[in-house]
C-alpha positions in Angstrom: 62.3 39.2 5.4 60.4 38.2 8.1 57.6 39.4 6.7 58.4 37.3 3.2 58.9 34.4 5.5 55.8 35.2 7.7 53.4 35.3 4.1 55.2 32.5 2.8 54.2 30.7 5.4 50.4 31.8 5.8 49.8 31.2 1.7 51.6 27.1 2.0 49.4 27.0 5.4 46.3 28.5 3.7 46.8 26.2 0.4 47.0 23.2 2.7 44.0 23.9 4.7 42.1 24.8 2.0 43.1 21.5 -0.1 42.2 19.7 3.1 38.8 20.9 3.6 38.4 20.6 -0.5 38.7 16.8 -0.4 36.6 16.4 3.2 33.7 18.2 1.4 34.5 16.0 -2.1 34.2 12.8 0.4 30.9 13.9 1.6 29.4 14.4 -1.5 30.4 11.9 -2.3 29.1 9.9 0.8 25.6 11.4 0.4 25.9 10.6 -3.0 25.8 7.1 -2.0 23.6 7.5 0.3 20.7 8.8 -1.9 21.2 5.9 -4.1 21.2 3.5 -0.5 18.0 5.3 0.4 16.1 4.9 -3.2 17.1 1.4 -2.6 15.6 1.0 0.5 12.2 2.4 -0.5 12.3 0.6 -3.3 12.7 -2.5 -1.0 10.1 -1.3 1.5 7.5 -1.1 -1.9 8.2 -4.2 -3.1 7.1 -6.4 0.6 3.8 -3.9 0.9 3.4 -5.3 -2.8 3.8 -8.4 -1.7 2.7 -8.0 0.9 -1.2 -7.0 -0.7 -1.0 -9.4 -2.7 -0.6 -12.1 -0.5 -4.2 -11.2 1.2 -7.4 -13.1 0.9 -10.9 -11.7 1.6 -13.5 -14.4 4.2 -16.9 -14.4 3.7 -19.4 -15.8 6.6 -22.8 -16.1 7.6 -24.4 -15.9 10.8 -27.6 -17.7 9.4 -26.9 -21.5 7.4 -28.9 -20.4 4.0 -30.2 -16.9 3.0 -33.6 -17.0 2.2 -35.2 -14.4 -0.8 -36.7 -10.8 -0.6 -35.0 -10.9 3.2 -31.4 -9.0 3.6 -29.3 -10.8 5.7 -25.8 -9.7 6.8 -22.3 -11.6 5.2 -19.3 -10.3 7.4 -16.5 -10.4 5.7 -12.4 -10.5 6.6 -9.8 -10.1 4.8 -6.9 -13.2 6.5 -5.7 -11.1 9.5 -7.7 -9.0 12.1 -5.2 -5.7 11.9 -5.4 -2.3 10.8 -4.4 -2.2 7.3 -3.8 -0.1 4.1 -6.5 2.0 3.4 -9.2 0.5 0.5 -11.9 1.5 -1.3 -14.2 -1.1 -1.4 -16.4 -2.5 -4.2 -19.7 -4.3 -5.7 -19.1 -6.3 -8.9 -22.4 -4.6 -11.1 -21.1 -7.3 -14.4 -18.5 -8.2 -16.7 -16.6 -4.8 -17.0 -14.1 -4.0 -15.6 -15.5 -0.8 -14.4 -18.7 -2.2 -13.4 -18.6 -1.1 -10.3 -20.3 0.5 -7.2 -18.1 2.3 -4.5 -19.7 0.9 -0.9 -17.4 1.9 1.6 -14.2 4.7 1.2 -10.8 4.6 2.5 -11.7 2.1 5.1 -9.0 0.8 7.0 -10.3 -1.7 8.8 -8.9 -5.3 8.1 -13.2 -6.3 8.6 -16.3 -5.7 7.2 -20.2 -6.7 6.7 -22.2 -5.9 3.4 -25.7 -6.0 3.5 -27.2 -8.7 0.9 -31.2 -9.1 0.1 -31.4 -11.8 -2.5 -33.9 -11.1 -6.0 -33.9 -14.9 -6.1 -32.8 -18.0 -5.6 -30.7 -17.6 -8.2 -29.2 -14.8 -7.0 -26.5 -16.8 -5.0 -23.3 -14.8 -6.0 -21.6 -11.6 -4.5 -18.6 -10.1 -6.1 -16.3 -7.2 -3.8 -13.0 -5.9 -4.9 -11.3 -4.5 -2.5 -8.6 -1.8 -4.2 -5.6 -0.4 -2.7 -3.6 2.3 -4.0 -0.2 2.1 -3.6 1.9 4.7 -4.5 -0.3 5.3 -7.1 -0.6 2.0 -8.1 -3.9 -0.1 -8.0 -4.2 -3.4 -6.1 -6.9 -5.6 -6.4 -7.9 -8.4 -3.8 -11.2 -9.7 -5.6 -13.8 -11.4 -2.5 -16.4 -14.1 -4.5 -18.9 -15.7 -2.5 -22.0 -18.2 -3.5 -24.3 -18.5 -1.6 -27.7 -21.1 0.0 -29.9 -19.5 -0.8 -33.8 -20.7 -0.5 -37.0 -19.2 -0.9 
């Protein structure tokens, strides 16, 4: 009889203990599921902030001289609105009117400033068009730079 009571108490205790553990396991699985959803939301929020930050960039250009001379090479300084390390980007010179009419001039640049060497061919060759292309989670974000320069003979 004592053995039967002991076995019965053991079985009841085992089921109570097992059911409590099962509830804890279920609760933990629910918490993991909720945290996974929140993690996805946070990643999306961070990506949105990075996207907004990239769209807020401006590329500015400046000359060391007041004007450029035809057939004389000059250096034009370009920089983003703030000086710091930024997302890696590729820099292209726009060579035509089509979307793919571009030439890669710098690859995987991380600095917010860069120099571009330019030699105007004639007095009307006064327009520099560049585009910086950032890769944000496999989305190409393009930031253009258009600079008209004074040219003399």
